[in-house]
C-alpha positions in Angstrom: -50.8 36.9 -9.1 -47.4 35.2 -8.7 -45.0 36.0 -5.9 -43.8 39.6 -6.2 -40.2 38.5 -5.6 -40.2 37.0 -9.1 -40.2 40.5 -10.6 -37.7 43.2 -11.1 -39.2 46.6 -11.7 -36.9 49.0 -13.5 -37.8 52.7 -13.6 -36.4 54.8 -16.4 -36.5 58.5 -15.5 -37.2 61.4 -17.7 -35.0 64.0 -19.5 -32.6 65.8 -17.1 -34.1 63.8 -14.2 -32.4 61.2 -12.0 -32.9 58.4 -9.4 -33.5 61.3 -7.0 -36.8 62.2 -8.5 -39.9 61.9 -6.3 -41.4 59.1 -8.4 -38.2 57.1 -8.3 -38.0 57.5 -4.5 -41.6 56.6 -4.0 -41.2 53.4 -6.1 -38.2 52.4 -4.1 -40.2 52.7 -0.9 -43.4 51.0 -2.1 -41.7 48.1 -4.0 -39.3 47.6 -1.1 -42.3 47.2 1.2 -43.7 44.6 -1.2 -40.4 42.7 -1.4 -40.0 43.4 -5.1 -36.6 44.0 -6.7 -36.3 47.6 -7.9 -33.7 49.4 -9.9 -33.4 52.9 -11.3 -30.3 53.5 -13.4 -29.0 57.0 -13.7 -29.5 57.6 -17.4 -27.0 59.7 -19.3 -28.0 62.7 -21.3 -26.8 60.9 -24.4 -29.6 58.7 -25.8 -27.3 55.9 -26.9 -25.5 55.8 -23.6 -28.8 55.9 -21.8 -30.3 53.0 -23.7 -27.1 51.0 -23.3 -27.2 51.5 -19.5 -30.9 50.6 -19.4 -30.2 47.5 -21.5 -27.4 46.5 -19.1 -29.7 46.9 -16.1 -32.3 44.6 -17.8 -29.6 42.0 -18.7 -28.4 42.0 -15.1 -31.9 41.4 -13.7 -32.5 38.7 -16.3 -29.3 36.9 -15.4 -30.6 36.7 -11.8 -33.8 35.1 -13.0 -36.2 38.0 -12.6 -39.2 38.8 -14.8 -38.8 42.3 -16.2 -41.3 45.1 -15.6 -40.5 48.6 -16.9 -41.8 52.0 -15.8 -40.8 54.9 -18.0 -41.7 58.5 -17.4 -41.5 61.1 -20.2 -38.3 60.4 -22.2 -37.9 57.3 -20.0 -41.2 56.1 -21.6 -39.7 56.5 -25.0 -36.7 54.4 -23.9 -38.9 51.8 -22.3 -40.8 51.5 -25.6 -37.5 50.8 -27.4 -36.7 48.0 -25.0 -40.2 46.6 -25.3 -39.8 46.4 -29.0 -36.1 45.6 -29.5 -35.0 43.4 -26.6 -34.6 39.7 -27.6 -36.8 38.6 -24.6 -39.3 41.4 -24.9 -42.3 39.2 -25.2 -42.1 38.4 -21.5 -41.8 42.1 -20.5 -44.6 44.5 -19.5 -44.3 48.3 -19.2 -46.2 51.2 -17.7 -45.5 54.5 -19.5 -46.2 57.7 -17.6 -46.7 60.7 -19.9 -44.3 59.2 -22.4 -42.4 61.3 -25.0 -43.7 60.2 -28.4 -41.5 62.3 -30.6 -38.5 63.4 -28.6 -36.4 64.2 -31.7 -39.0 66.8 -32.5 -39.7 68.0 -29.0 -36.1 68.3 -27.8 -34.7 69.9 -30.9 -34.6 73.3 -29.1 -32.8 71.9 -26.1 -29.4 71.6 -27.7 -26.7 73.1 -25.5 -25.9 73.2 -21.8 -28.7 72.2 -19.5 -28.9 72.0 -15.7 -29.9 68.7 -14.1 -33.1 68.8 -12.2 -31.7 67.3 -9.0 -28.2 68.6 -8.8 -25.9 71.4 -10.0 -24.5 69.3 -12.8 -24.5 70.9 -16.2 -25.5 68.5 -19.0 -24.4 69.0 -22.5 -27.2 68.0 -24.9 -25.5 67.7 -28.3 -27.1 68.2 -31.7 -26.3 64.7 -32.9 -28.4 63.4 -30.0 -31.5 64.5 -32.0 -30.5 62.1 -34.8 -29.9 59.3 -32.3 -33.4 59.8 -30.9 -34.9 59.7 -34.3 -33.1 56.5 -35.1 -34.7 54.9 -31.9 -38.3 55.5 -33.0 -40.0 52.0 -33.1 -43.4 50.7 -34.3 -45.7 49.3 -31.6 -46.3 45.6 -31.4 -48.3 43.5 -28.8 -49.9 46.6 -27.3 -51.5 44.5 -24.6 -48.1 44.5 -22.9 -48.3 48.2 -22.3 -50.2 50.4 -19.9 -50.3 54.1 -20.8 -50.8 56.7 -18.0 -51.6 60.0 -19.7 -52.5 63.2 -17.8 -54.8 65.6 -19.6 -53.1 68.4 -17.6 -49.6 67.6 -19.0 -48.1 71.1 -19.6 -45.3 69.7 -21.9 -46.7 66.9 -23.9 -50.1 66.3 -25.6 -52.0 63.5 -24.0 -54.0 63.0 -27.2 -50.7 62.2 -29.0 -49.9 59.6 -26.3 -53.2 57.9 -26.7 -52.8 57.8 -30.5 -49.2 56.5 -30.2 -50.3 53.5 -28.1 -53.5 52.1 -29.6 -54.6 48.9 -28.0 -52.7 49.4 -24.8 -54.4 49.7 -21.5 -55.2 53.4 -21.2 -55.4 55.1 -17.9 -56.2 58.7 -18.7 -56.0 61.1 -15.8 -58.2 64.2 -15.6 -56.0 67.2 -14.8 -52.6 66.5 -13.1 -49.4 67.5 -14.8 -46.3 66.2 -16.7 -44.6 64.9 -13.6 -47.9 63.2 -12.5 -47.8 65.0 -9.1 -50.7 62.7 -7.9 -48.7 59.6 -8.7 -49.6 57.9 -5.4 -53.3 58.0 -6.4 -52.5 56.0 -9.6 -49.9 53.6 -8.3 -52.4 50.8 -7.3 -53.7 50.4 -10.8 -50.1 50.5 -12.2 -49.0 47.9 -9.6 -51.8 45.6 -10.5 -50.9 45.7 -14.1 -47.1 45.3 -13.6 -47.1 42.5 -10.9 -49.2 40.1 -12.9 -48.3 37.6 -15.6 
């Protein structure tokens, strides 16, 4: 394993979530202890604005000479997959996807309208045209060895079988039980860390 300081781990949070989420806070703590650069952009409810912000975060880290490692949870996993497939320097990236959204255009179609943020009183306006934006961001999978999938069988929102089918050839870490937020995240971090912080 190379020096951890060569890496920048970027966490992309899920739908209606934020950098205040428990996983984001734990990652900041753990990676800080390891001396690893960490960033968690606050992603907009608009998919195009979110992916633009995520892309800018990646570009900034690249400009400073870091190797990019992505962690995406739920909708953040969908965004991480887009970056893994569309970024010009994607072949040097690796990503861990935690209960990733595989078809958010389908799954979020009934969420159009005002929605409360999970971690504040902010009301988010999820617009109908965002569904088309999400559909336009669906990408085929290449070089699956650059991905690690963490799928919880107990996910109450998304089907872990669909996740496994969406990422064939990736490193699969299937969790018995747990839930969509992966409440036992600390138990699984060591295997994620080993995958991310290696060439």
